[in-house]
N, CA, C and O of each residue as an XYZ file, in Angstrom:
608
protein
N     138.852     87.338    145.397
C     137.961     88.326    145.911
C     136.668     89.178    145.450
O     136.971     90.339    145.174
N     135.902     89.008    145.368
C     134.482     89.279    144.585
C     134.519     91.121    145.057
O     134.661     91.627    146.170
N     134.267     91.978    143.265
C     134.411     93.604    143.652
C     133.192     94.215    144.133
O     132.118     93.774    143.724
N     133.210     94.725    144.568
C     131.959     95.529    145.185
C     131.501     96.743    145.094
O     132.418     97.452    144.678
N     130.260     97.537    145.322
C     130.377     98.918    145.076
C     129.877     99.429    146.758
O     129.434    100.481    147.218
N     130.208     98.106    147.332
C     130.258     98.749    149.018
C     131.534     99.251    149.477
O     132.629     99.114    148.931
N     131.205     99.940    150.716
C     132.572    100.015    151.252
C     133.021     99.024    152.479
O     133.200     99.424    153.630
N     133.177     97.636    152.038
C     133.292     96.377    152.506
C     134.950     96.387    153.199
O     135.394     95.492    153.918
N     135.750     97.719    152.743
C     137.317     97.806    152.998
C     137.320     97.890    153.898
O     138.054     97.167    154.571
N     136.176     99.200    154.703
C     136.506     99.143    156.424
C     135.600     99.014    156.578
O     135.516     99.619    157.647
N     134.389     98.579    156.333
C     133.138     97.763    157.579
C     132.596     96.167    156.958
O     132.715     95.536    155.908
N     131.995     95.990    158.195
C     131.981     94.320    157.798
C     130.529     94.451    157.145
O     129.981     95.553    157.120
N     129.932     93.356    156.636
C     128.727     92.601    156.242
C     128.047     92.292    156.850
O     128.324     91.364    157.610
N     126.520     92.997    156.877
C     125.664     92.696    158.352
C     125.180     91.382    157.493
O     125.112     91.138    156.288
N     124.840     90.562    158.845
C     124.128     89.078    158.286
C     123.224     88.487    159.536
O     123.638     88.318    160.683
N     121.957     88.223    159.070
C     121.387     87.749    160.217
C     120.083     87.205    159.588
O     119.555     87.565    158.536
N     119.765     86.457    160.280
C     118.367     85.241    160.223
C     117.601     84.590    161.081
O     118.162     84.340    162.148
N     116.456     84.213    160.970
C     115.756     83.441    161.752
C     116.186     81.859    161.604
O     117.299     81.614    161.137
N     115.367     80.850    161.973
C     115.495     79.858    162.331
C     115.776     79.352    160.459
O     116.701     78.587    160.186
N     114.916     79.868    159.439
C     114.591     79.024    158.673
C     115.755     79.497    157.972
O     115.906     78.824    156.953
N     116.684     80.428    158.112
C     117.546     80.803    157.243
C     118.875     80.634    158.070
O     119.939     80.950    157.538
N     118.850     80.195    159.227
C     120.126     79.638    159.924
C     121.236     79.054    159.153
O     122.400     79.454    159.130
N     120.763     78.130    158.572
C     122.345     77.255    157.576
C     122.217     77.635    156.571
O     122.589     76.861    155.689
N     121.893     78.398    156.316
C     122.665     79.566    154.732
C     123.015     80.901    155.394
O     123.033     81.788    154.540
N     123.221     81.223    156.278
C     123.156     81.959    156.881
C     125.000     81.695    157.243
O     125.978     82.373    156.932
N     124.889     80.611    157.898
C     126.427     80.462    158.144
C     127.060     79.416    157.192
O     127.924     78.652    157.621
N     126.721     79.380    156.152
C     127.331     78.651    154.687
C     127.755     80.493    154.256
O     128.928     80.861    154.317
N     127.005     81.142    153.982
C     127.272     82.718    153.226
C     128.298     82.838    154.112
O     129.412     82.672    153.615
N     128.250     83.116    155.464
C     129.292     83.792    156.348
C     130.595     82.948    155.706
O     131.286     83.468    154.831
N     130.849     81.694    156.182
C     131.983     81.064    155.407
C     132.240     81.192    154.306
O     133.386     80.896    153.967
N     131.394     81.628    153.407
C     132.008     81.680    151.834
C     132.285     83.273    152.066
O     133.212     83.397    151.265
N     132.131     84.388    152.544
C     132.374     85.321    152.239
C     133.610     85.952    153.181
O     134.309     86.964    153.123
N     133.513     84.958    153.958
C     135.089     85.070    154.749
C     135.976     84.202    153.533
O     136.795     84.997    153.072
N     136.062     83.266    153.061
C     137.139     82.882    152.066
C     137.191     83.708    151.144
O     138.141     83.762    150.363
N     136.126     84.511    151.097
C     136.149     85.665    149.674
C     137.193     86.970    150.195
O     137.644     87.784    149.389
N     137.431     87.008    151.386
C     137.996     88.431    151.774
C     137.328     89.096    152.825
O     137.781     90.138    153.299
N     136.643     88.751    153.087
C     134.978     89.860    153.364
C     134.938     89.610    155.017
O     134.889     88.452    155.434
N     134.955     90.533    155.771
C     134.204     90.226    157.373
C     132.967     90.503    157.510
O     132.469     91.384    156.809
N     132.402     89.980    158.210
C     130.471     89.614    158.239
C     130.646     90.001    159.788
O     131.599     89.653    160.487
N     129.172     91.058    160.342
C     128.873     90.756    161.616
C     127.919     90.237    161.627
O     127.063     90.485    160.777
N     127.710     89.204    162.738
C     126.655     88.352    162.333
C     125.499     88.978    163.735
O     125.829     89.458    164.820
N     124.205     88.752    163.214
C     123.001     89.236    164.161
C     122.460     88.249    164.597
O     121.469     88.677    165.188
N     122.494     86.923    164.700
C     121.921     85.640    165.048
C     121.003     85.341    163.827
O     120.937     85.879    162.722
N     120.235     84.185    164.449
C     119.977     82.761    165.184
C     121.235     82.484    165.206
O     122.064     82.748    164.335
N     121.438     81.793    166.492
C     122.812     80.836    166.126
C     122.265     79.378    166.194
O     122.982     78.408    166.442
N     121.135     79.327    165.987
C     120.716     77.497    165.958
C     119.324     77.776    165.419
O     118.588     78.763    165.438
N     119.214     76.320    164.840
C     117.897     76.005    164.184
C     116.181     76.172    164.987
O     115.101     76.407    164.443
N     116.511     75.939    166.457
C     115.451     76.613    167.352
C     114.422     77.429    166.872
O     114.891     78.520    166.545
N     113.606     77.380    166.751
C     112.469     78.252    166.111
C     112.522     79.930    166.843
O     112.603     79.978    168.070
N     112.487     80.880    166.275
C     113.084     81.902    166.927
C     112.096     83.399    166.106
O     111.662     83.239    164.965
N     111.867     84.712    166.834
C     111.198     85.672    165.942
C     112.066     86.242    165.078
O     113.115     86.700    165.531
N     111.689     86.340    163.203
C     112.228     86.711    162.572
C     112.707     88.541    163.116
O     113.867     88.941    163.218
N     111.585     89.278    163.356
C     112.248     90.148    163.418
C     113.418     91.056    164.998
O     114.020     92.125    165.094
N     113.213     89.948    165.851
C     114.516     89.882    166.938
C     115.781     90.022    166.146
O     116.627     90.535    166.879
N     116.398     89.706    164.607
C     117.518     89.495    164.270
C     117.451     90.742    163.120
O     118.378     91.529    162.930
N     116.052     90.755    162.335
C     116.382     91.586    161.617
C     116.340     93.106    161.822
O     116.842     93.763    160.910
N     115.712     93.928    163.098
C     115.949     94.804    163.419
C     117.259     95.480    163.573
O     117.519     96.602    163.141
N     118.318     94.450    164.436
C     119.849     94.869    164.878
C     120.284     94.751    163.390
O     121.169     95.568    163.136
N     120.013     94.167    162.589
C     121.187     93.871    161.217
C     120.644     95.155    160.676
O     121.665     95.824    160.521
N     119.434     96.028    160.228
C     119.065     96.775    159.689
C     119.368     98.229    160.591
O     119.533     99.352    160.116
N     119.382     97.851    161.950
C     120.085     99.202    162.850
C     121.752     99.378    162.110
O     122.327    100.389    161.706
N     122.160     98.036    162.146
C     123.792     98.840    161.875
C     123.910     98.700    160.535
O     125.095     98.738    160.205
N     123.143     98.548    159.600
C     123.191     99.489    158.545
C     122.763    100.839    158.317
O     123.465    101.558    157.606
N     121.620    101.315    158.867
C     121.310    102.437    158.698
C     122.206    103.589    159.706
O     122.239    104.796    159.465
N     122.826    102.997    160.737
C     123.794    103.567    161.119
C     125.632    104.019    160.922
O     126.565    104.640    161.431
N     125.206    103.135    159.754
C     126.630    102.985    158.863
C     127.772    101.969    159.690
O     128.964    101.925    159.387
N     127.257    101.322    160.586
C     128.470    100.802    161.207
C     128.861     99.266    160.518
O     129.764     98.497    160.847
N     127.807     99.122    159.414
C     128.142     97.664    158.356
C     128.148     98.499    156.978
O     127.587     99.594    156.962
N     128.619     98.120    156.110
C     128.449     98.419    154.621
C     127.028     98.002    154.219
O     126.460     99.020    153.822
N     126.357     97.130    154.165
C     125.052     96.757    153.929
C     124.755     95.160    154.173
O     125.547     94.233    154.003
N     123.430     95.100    154.606
C     123.189     93.788    155.224
C     122.732     92.560    154.169
O     122.932     92.678    152.960
N     122.257     91.670    154.606
C     122.339     90.009    154.192
C     121.065     89.781    154.956
O     121.325     90.037    156.131
N     119.723     89.395    154.825
C     118.624     88.681    155.838
C     118.385     87.870    155.489
O     118.278     87.857    154.262
N     118.136     86.689    156.159
C     117.476     85.007    155.476
C     116.407     85.184    156.573
O     116.412     85.833    157.619
N     115.279     84.211    155.854
C     114.180     84.030    156.355
C     113.194     82.506    155.294
O     113.402     82.198    154.120
N     112.489     82.062    155.973
C     111.980     81.228    155.176
C     111.403     81.264    153.613
O     111.578     80.504    152.660
N     110.421     82.840    153.829
C     110.410     83.701    152.400
C     110.356     85.372    152.577
O     109.523     86.270    152.454
N     111.694     85.231    152.921
C     112.543     86.649    153.214
C     111.339     88.204    153.253
O     111.678     89.383    153.157
N     110.020     87.682    153.412
C     109.064     88.522    153.625
C     108.996     89.359    154.698
O     109.029     90.589    154.727
N     108.891     88.504    155.642
C     109.116     89.507    157.436
C     109.752     90.048    157.476
O     109.487     91.244    157.600
N     111.474     89.492    157.385
C     112.578     90.378    157.659
C     112.585     91.465    156.861
O     112.817     92.541    157.414
N     112.309     91.448    155.224
C     112.277     92.737    154.192
C     111.099     93.717    155.078
O     111.251     94.938    155.109
N     110.046     93.119    155.711
C     109.109     94.158    156.097
C     109.532     94.781    157.345
O     109.549     95.991    157.572
N     109.867     93.850    158.123
C     110.797     94.728    159.580
C     111.953     95.321    158.949
O     112.450     96.086    159.776
N     112.632     95.330    157.847
C     114.074     95.910    157.935
C     113.459     97.415    157.254
O     113.870     98.560    157.444
N     112.489     96.999    156.523
C     111.990     98.665    155.991
C     111.443     99.161    156.660
O     110.732    100.046    156.185
N     111.399     98.979    157.947
C     110.606    100.282    159.048
C     111.837    100.911    159.574
O     111.674    101.468    160.660
N     113.040    100.960    159.070
C     113.850    101.930    159.348
C     114.376    102.376    158.457
O     114.826    101.783    157.477
N     114.384    103.917    158.784
C     115.079    105.498    158.119
C     116.316    104.428    157.107
O     117.093    103.502    157.340
N     115.963    105.103    156.132
C     117.253    104.806    155.496
C     117.821    103.810    154.542
O     118.735    103.941    153.728
N     116.910    102.566    154.893
C     116.733    101.187    154.587
C     115.851    101.217    153.729
O     114.731    101.727    153.700
N     116.781    100.286    152.612
C     116.016     99.564    151.608
C     115.853     98.271    150.958
O     116.087     97.899    149.808
N     115.262     97.517    152.282
C     115.646     96.504    152.044
C     114.808     95.708    150.485
O     113.705     96.153    150.167
N     115.373     94.689    149.731
C     114.901     94.113    148.979
C     114.760     92.452    148.866
O     115.602     91.578    149.075
N     113.399     92.366    148.464
C     113.427     90.629    148.358
C     113.646     90.115    147.234
O     113.017     90.544    146.267
N     114.295     89.396    147.126
C     115.186     88.647    145.855
C     115.035     87.043    145.778
O     115.132     86.320    146.770
N     114.803     86.617    144.562
C     114.408     85.053    144.373
C     114.858     84.761    143.354
O     114.689     83.663    142.825
N     115.606     85.816    142.822
C     116.626     85.566    141.360
C     117.544     86.547    140.649
O     117.408     87.770    140.670
N     118.254     86.039    140.177
C     119.611     87.304    139.775
C     119.319     88.311    139.903
O     119.518     89.194    140.738
N     118.481     88.139    138.474
C     118.014     89.511    137.598
C     117.480     90.480    138.578
O     117.516     91.676    138.285
N     116.773     89.924    140.207
C     115.967     90.782    140.775
C     116.667     91.730    142.010
O     116.339     92.815    142.490
N     117.944     90.662    142.328
C     119.080     91.422    142.786
C     119.521     92.371    141.964
O     119.365     93.521    142.374
N     120.005     92.236    140.970
C     120.491     93.293    140.191
C     119.258     94.213    140.334
O     119.423     94.599    141.492
N     118.434     94.649    140.018
C     117.303     95.611    139.555
C     117.246     96.446    140.920
O     117.223     97.677    140.941
N     117.221     95.377    142.414
C     116.723     96.101    143.573
C     118.205     97.098    143.772
O     118.055     98.089    144.487
N     119.408     96.900    143.255
C     120.176     97.807    143.098
C     120.322     98.904    142.211
O     120.562    100.078    142.491
N     120.114     98.275    140.903
C     120.372     99.055    139.780
C     119.045    100.492    139.739
O     119.182    101.477    139.014
N     118.082    100.319    140.491
C     116.730    100.915    140.191
C     116.194    101.486    141.975
O     115.570    102.501    142.286
N     116.544    100.771    142.543
C     115.992    101.216    144.220
C     116.932    101.654    145.056
O     116.625    102.258    146.083
N     118.494    101.340    144.633
C     120.071    101.596    145.760
C     119.534    100.561    146.737
O     119.515    100.896    147.922
N     119.168     99.550    146.461
C     118.935     98.615    147.596
C     120.088     98.744    148.888
O     120.857     99.701    148.799
N     120.200     98.088    149.743
C     121.041     98.332    150.930
C     121.033     97.347    151.931
O     121.846     97.147    152.834
N     119.637     96.561    151.538
C     119.085     94.814    152.387
C     119.184     94.287    151.167
O     118.780     94.909    150.185
N     119.748     93.039    151.076
C     119.715     91.748    150.549
C     118.937     90.840    151.184
O     119.252     90.367    152.276
N     117.856     90.524    150.543
C     116.476     89.909    151.950
C     116.392     88.604    150.859
O     115.980     88.646    149.700
N     117.039     87.161    151.782
C     116.903     85.991    150.551
C     116.100     85.168    151.456
O     116.107     85.128    152.687
N     115.212     84.337    150.359
C     114.166     83.398    150.952
C     114.954     82.178    151.019
O     115.344     81.553    150.033
N     115.129     81.927    152.021
C     115.711     80.494    152.174
C     115.168     79.214    151.703
O     115.894     78.359    151.195
N     113.750     79.049    151.882
C     113.105     77.999    151.501
C     112.725     77.583    149.931
O     112.356     76.518    149.435
N     112.992     78.943    149.359
C     112.722     78.697    147.824
C     113.988     79.085    146.882
O     113.877     79.340    145.682
N     115.301     79.092    147.664
C     116.229     79.134    146.440
C     116.975     78.556    146.910
O     116.801     78.590    148.128
N     118.230     77.675    146.491
C     119.298     77.166    146.483
C     120.058     78.314    147.187
O     119.994     79.539    147.293
N     120.957     77.073    147.696
C     122.322     77.971    148.315
C     123.202     78.493    147.103
O     123.658     79.616    147.316
N     123.404     78.166    146.385
C     124.577     78.853    145.185
C     123.921     79.837    144.019
O     124.504     80.609    143.258
N     122.616     79.566    144.133
C     121.629     80.900    143.556
C     121.702     81.999    144.655
O     121.740     83.149    144.218
N     121.727     81.859    145.880
C     121.630     82.761    146.472
C     123.076     83.712    147.013
O     123.150     84.892    147.358
N     124.056     82.721    146.920
C     125.373     83.297    146.986
C     125.788     84.500    144.942
O     126.468     85.515    144.792
N     125.087     83.777    144.013
C     125.422     84.716    143.200
C     124.417     85.797    143.055
O     124.559     86.719    142.251
N     123.408     85.669    143.842
C     122.775     87.112    143.956
C     123.664     87.939    144.950
O     123.814     89.159    144.877
N     124.107     87.302    145.680
C     124.562     88.218    146.669
C     125.292     89.063    145.387
O     124.863     90.104    144.890
N     126.633     88.247    144.957
C     127.605     88.782    144.110
C     126.937     89.713    143.109
O     127.350     90.872    143.095
N     125.982     89.378    142.286
C     125.366     90.511    141.842
C     124.782     91.918    142.580
O     124.801     93.041    142.076
N     124.259     91.548    143.908
C     124.080     92.744    144.812
C     125.451     93.467    144.748
O     125.389     94.590    144.248
N     126.224     93.205    145.003
C     127.765     93.554    145.875
C     128.105     94.407    144.446
O     128.485     95.560    144.240
N     127.835     93.472    143.728
C     128.750     94.601    142.335
C     127.770     95.534    141.184
O     127.991     95.958    140.050
N     126.683     95.593    142.051
C     125.650     96.599    140.683
C     125.691     97.684    141.109
O     125.225     97.640    142.248
N     126.035     98.834    140.811
C     125.936    100.227    141.034
C     124.190    101.047    140.853
O     123.428    100.743    139.935
N     123.955    101.774    141.609
C     123.103    102.297    141.807
C     122.936    103.026    140.284
O     123.877    103.707    139.876
N     121.810    102.881    139.516
C     122.037    103.824    138.570
C     121.406    105.564    138.304
O     121.548    106.208    137.265
N     120.986    105.842    139.061
C     120.501    106.733    139.604
C     119.385    107.709    138.712
O     118.217    107.320    138.702
N     119.676    108.754    138.094
C     118.873    109.409    137.238
C     117.608    109.511    137.844
O     117.270    109.871    138.972
N     116.612    108.891    136.287
C     115.351    109.168    136.979
C     114.530    108.030    138.136
O     113.344    108.014    138.463
N     115.957    106.901    138.692
C     115.120    106.165    139.905
C     115.843    106.914    140.905
O     115.320    106.675    141.994
N     116.584    107.527    140.996
C     117.315    108.382    141.867
C     116.252    109.705    141.987
O     116.453    110.366    143.006
N     115.167    110.195    141.125
C     113.904    110.992    141.969
C     113.066    109.948    142.933
O     112.278    110.408    143.760
N     113.249    108.614    142.807
C     112.087    107.618    142.537
C     112.597    107.307    144.215
O     111.870    107.525    145.184
N     113.341    107.015    144.256
C     114.184    106.357    145.297
C     114.253    107.627    146.444
O     114.608    107.350    147.589
N     113.838    109.262    146.020
C     114.349    109.902    146.939
C     112.671    110.192    147.273
O     112.439    111.117    148.050
N     112.008    109.758    146.952
C     110.221    109.938    147.235
C     109.619    109.010    148.188
O     108.447    109.031    148.565
N     110.853    107.908    148.665
C     110.493    106.407    148.861
C     110.349    107.048    150.982
O     109.379    106.704    151.659
N     111.156    107.667    151.393
C     110.939    108.243    153.153
C     109.744    109.296    152.751
O     109.569    109.969    151.735
N     108.975    109.157    154.001
C     108.110    109.725    154.912
C     108.331    110.966    155.597
O     107.494    111.388    156.395
C-alpha cells in the first residue's frame, strides 16, 4: 500500500473526469483499489463528450465538505478542471504535468486536489504523480503564510 498524508483510512479519494480523462480515471480507480484505497467516482461514465464543470464541481465539493480525503481530477489539459475546482472555498487544485510539480503543489501549496492532463502525460506518470502527491507533507512555514493569503 502507498503511504499517504491524507486520511484515506476513513475517507475515500474523490475522482472525477470529463470524456478526455475517462479512460485514465477508470484505470486509476482500479489501481487505487488494488492498492487498498476506496474511491468515490463523480463521473463521467463514458467517452461521450461532456462539460468538465459538471464533474469538477461535485468532486471539489466532496473535498471541501470533508466527505473525501482529497481529489483527483482529469481532463484533456487539466486547465478546465483546475479552474473550476479552485472556485471552491478551501480547495487548492494543482495542475501537474510532471512528478516534481506534483511534489511542489503539496510541499509549497498544500494542494488538496491533483489535476492531471490526460492528453499530455502517460498513465504511468499519472500514477507516479498521484503517489508523490499522496506522500508529500506540506512544508508550512513561509509557505503556510502564503497559503493563508489565498482565500478572499
